[in-house]
N, C-alpha and C positions, 0 to 999 in steps of 0.2 A: 711206379713213381708218382708222383701227384702232378698237373697237367700244369703248367708255368705258365698257360696261358689266361687260367680262372684261379682265382684265391684260393676254389675248396678243392680244385681239380678231385682226384677223385676218392677224397677221403671220406670217411662216413661220420656222421654228427646224428646222436641220439638226444633229443629232446625231451626234456621229462620236466610238464606243467601240469597241473591240475586245473589250472585254469583256461579254458578250449580257445578263447580267445587270442590270449598270451600266445600258446602253443601252435597256431595258425600263423598267426604273424611271425613269429622267430622261422618258422620253419620255411614259410613262404619266401622269406629274406633269403636264409640260408642257402634253399635253393634256388633263388637266383644267383648268386657268388659262386655255383658249382659243387657246392655239395649234398651227399647224398644224406637224405634226411631220414631218420625213423621216428618215431613218436610215441612216448609211454604217457597217459594221463595219471597215474601212480606211481608210488615207490618200486611194489611189488612188481610191476609191469616192465617198469624200469630197467633193475636188474633183472629180470628175467631175458628181456631183449639184450643188455649188455654182454651178457652169457652166452646167448644164440648168436648172435650178430659182430661180436667185436667190435665193435664202434672205435674209432680213431681219437673221438672225444666225447665228453657226455655234460650237456648242458644241467643242472642240477635244481629245481628250485628246492628248496628246504621246507616248507611245510606242506607235505602233501598226507593224501591216507596211504593207508596200511605198512607205508616205510616211509620215515624220514630222509631228506634227502643227504645228511650226513649220516644215517643208518647205511644207504645205499651206497655210498661214497667210501665208506669202511669196509662195505662186503667187498666192493670191487677191489680194494686197497689190500684185500686179504686173498683175494682167488687169483691165483697162479697166471693164469691166463688175459686176465685184465690189467695186471699188474703196471702195465707199460701206457696204460690208456690214459688221458691226459681226462680233468676233471674241472669244470668250472662251475661256481653254485652259482644261483642269481636266487638274491632272496630281498622282500622288502621290510625285514624285521631290525633293521640297522644299521649303518657300520660298521659301530662300535663292536657290536657282537660279529656279525662278519668277519671283522677283522682278527677278531679272538679266537675264533670257532674253524674257521673256513682252511688255516693252515695245517692241521692238522690233518685232513685229510684230501682237500683239494690244490688244485695248480693255482687258483686265482679265485675270485668270487667281484662279482656284479652285484650293484644295490638297485630295484626295483624304485622307479623306472630310471632306467638309462638310455643311451643314445646308440644307436647300431653301429655308428663309427666304433664308437669302446666297444662293443661286442667283437664288432671284427677282427680290434688290434687285439681284446683281449683271449679270441679264438689263438689269434695264428701263434701271438705268444705262448701260447699254452699248449701247441701241438707242435711249434719248435723247441720248449724247453723238452719235451719225452720225445725228441727225435722223430717225429711223424710227418 
């Protein structure tokens, strides 16, 4: 059960983004909120980490080397051990494309740039929707 004193409690979030600055900023912010944070800088590493660590939620950039965020999300949804993992897609490719494609495998999407308050709300909603 999550620690109610902090939003993150004991939940684990995997952050996957090929931009090291974005990865560091998001990871640092989520760590401050009490989440256990894992990092991956490409899609293949994200999928391997998800399978090894079974995070509660994955934040996925869409355009990454080796596997796109959508490919990772599809693989996660098809993995019986990860089917209840919440997925939030982060992208700079545009709201219309995100709205059309993200619901196929993700619980939610956020367009870059975003406000951390929006990220926190989106994470909380995705975790709640998955019962995490």
